[in-house]
C-alpha positions as CSV (number, residue, x, y, z in Angstrom):
1,M,25.3,31.9,-291.7
2,S,23.6,30.0,-289.0
3,H,25.5,27.8,-286.6
4,H,24.2,24.5,-285.2
5,Q,23.7,24.9,-281.5
6,S,24.5,21.9,-279.4
7,S,22.1,20.6,-276.8
8,D,22.9,20.5,-273.1
9,K,20.2,18.1,-272.3
10,G,22.6,15.3,-271.4
11,A,24.5,17.5,-268.9
12,A,21.3,18.8,-267.4
13,F,19.9,15.3,-267.0
14,T,23.2,14.2,-265.4
15,G,23.1,17.2,-263.0
16,L,19.5,16.4,-262.1
17,I,20.4,12.7,-261.3
18,V,23.5,13.6,-259.3
19,T,21.7,16.3,-257.3
20,S,18.8,14.0,-256.6
21,V,21.1,11.3,-255.3
22,A,23.1,13.8,-253.2
23,L,19.9,15.2,-251.6
24,F,18.7,11.7,-250.8
25,L,22.0,10.7,-249.2
26,L,22.0,14.0,-247.2
27,A,18.5,13.4,-245.9
28,F,19.2,9.7,-245.2
29,G,22.4,10.6,-243.3
30,I,20.6,13.2,-241.2
31,V,17.8,10.7,-240.3
32,K,20.4,8.0,-239.4
33,W,22.5,10.5,-237.3
34,T,19.4,11.8,-235.5
35,N,18.1,8.2,-234.7
36,A,21.6,7.2,-233.4
37,K,21.7,10.3,-231.2
38,F,18.4,9.5,-229.6
39,A,18.7,5.7,-229.5
40,G,19.6,5.6,-225.8
41,H,17.0,8.1,-224.6
42,E,13.8,6.9,-222.8
43,P,10.7,8.5,-224.1
44,G,9.2,11.1,-221.8
45,K,5.7,10.8,-220.4
46,A,3.1,13.1,-221.8
47,P,1.9,15.7,-219.3
48,A,-1.4,14.9,-217.7
49,A,-4.3,16.7,-219.2
50,A,-5.8,19.4,-217.0
51,E,-9.4,18.6,-216.1
52,H,-11.8,21.5,-216.2
């Protein structure tokens, strides 16, 4: 007797969406945190190129 196997496509798709949103928020948070950390710093001058 064969049994009907249920599909897990709905759960897999939900996991994909939730993971995508979580990774986006993590990356966005890291960028915002890094920008806030360096907001008060003045950019350094590039070293002069050595002439040969």
